N, C-alpha and C positions, 0 to 999 in steps of 0.2 A: 459711595466708594468705602464708609468707616460711618460704621453708630457707637456714641459713646467716647470717643474722642478726642482729648487733648494737642494731639496733630496728627497730620495727614502727610504719607509721604507721597508721592505723584511722580511715573513719569509719559509724560508727552515730549509724543516724538515730531509732530503735525504742523509744518511749517504756518504762523499764522498765531492770530493773537485768540489766548482762549480764557474762558471768564473760571473763572473755581467761587462756588456760594456755597456755606456757610451759612446751616439752615437748622438752627434750633428744634428740637424735641423738649416736648415735656419742660419751658422752664417761661414759666408766664412772664411776663413784658421780654423776651432779649427779642433781638433782631438779629436778623437775617446780617452775615460780613458777608461782602464779594470781594474779591481782586483782581483784576486783568494779568496775566503772565504773554507774555512776547514773546512767543520762540523765532530765534535768528537760524537762517540755513546754514549750514551747515558743509555742502554743497558746491565744485564751479563749473562749470563744463566753456573749454574756449574752443573755438573753431577755425581752423589756421583756413584758406581758399588758393593757394599759389603751396607744390615743392619740386624742387632737382634734384632729379636723380642721374646727374651726367657723373661726378665717378669723384667731387670735389667733397668735403668732409660738411659741410654743410646742406645739410635740408636735402636730405637723401632717403627718407622716408618722412607719409603722411600717415602723423599722429594728435590724435584730440588730446588736451591736456582735459585733462576730470578727476577729481579728487571728492572721496565721500558720495559715493553714487553709492542703490540697490542689484542695478541692473544695467546692461550697456548692449548694446549692438550696433555694425556700421556696414554698411554694404557702399561697394561702389558703382557706378555701372558703366560703361562707358555712351557715344554719343548713338549707338546701337539699340539702346539697352541694355548690353549684355554684359554680364552680373564679371570685373574682375580683378574685386577684393570683400572679404571679406572675414568679421571674426566675433567675438562677443570679448578677445580680452584689451583695454586697449592698448594692456601693452604690448602689444603684436602693433607693428603696422605697415602700409603698404609701397610693394619697394619698390613701385614705378611697372609692375613686371604681370602676366595676366597667372592669378592666384598666387601668386610671388612661387613663385618655380620657373622665372627666363625669358619664357619669352618674352623681348617689350612692349608695352604698352607705350603707342607714342604719341607727343607731343600733344598734347590738344586741352579743349574742356570736358572732364569728366563731373559725373553726378555722386554727392554721395548723399543718401539716404540712412539717418543717424536714429536711433530710437534710446530713449533714459530713463534714468529714473537717479536723482538726486537722492539721496535717504529726511527724509519729511516730508517731501515734494509730489506733486504725480511726476506723470510720467509725460515725459518730451517725445517730437518726433520731431525736424530738424531737417528738412534738401536744401542743401549745400552742390553749387558750383564750385566746384576747384579745376585752375587747371596745372599740370605737367607740362613740365617743361625740363626739356636736356638742353640747348646749347652752355 
């Protein structure tokens, strides 16, 4: 990273333990120095398994809570594998209608395919079953 330098500035974004090694050059009897740095995750994701778009003010829209992400994609399918919702924006949730356009989806089980990448981490794919309740 640097040669003949008294200090080094380095940015590491990948989550995990990283070892830095300083190796002296042209300095007889000098020993190398090592230091390990732990980079902690800065993102989080929370997936819910039920929502109730029934006209009361609670749980009207299905959303995934995600912070510190680089990539996000959600798809929701009914029991016949028909796509009922898709978005690349976690702030846009599913309102319980087909493609959020007014035709109510019935109560029951739905399948979520969630693709995301939190900052500094590997890409993740989660498959989750959720329940839509209108009662």
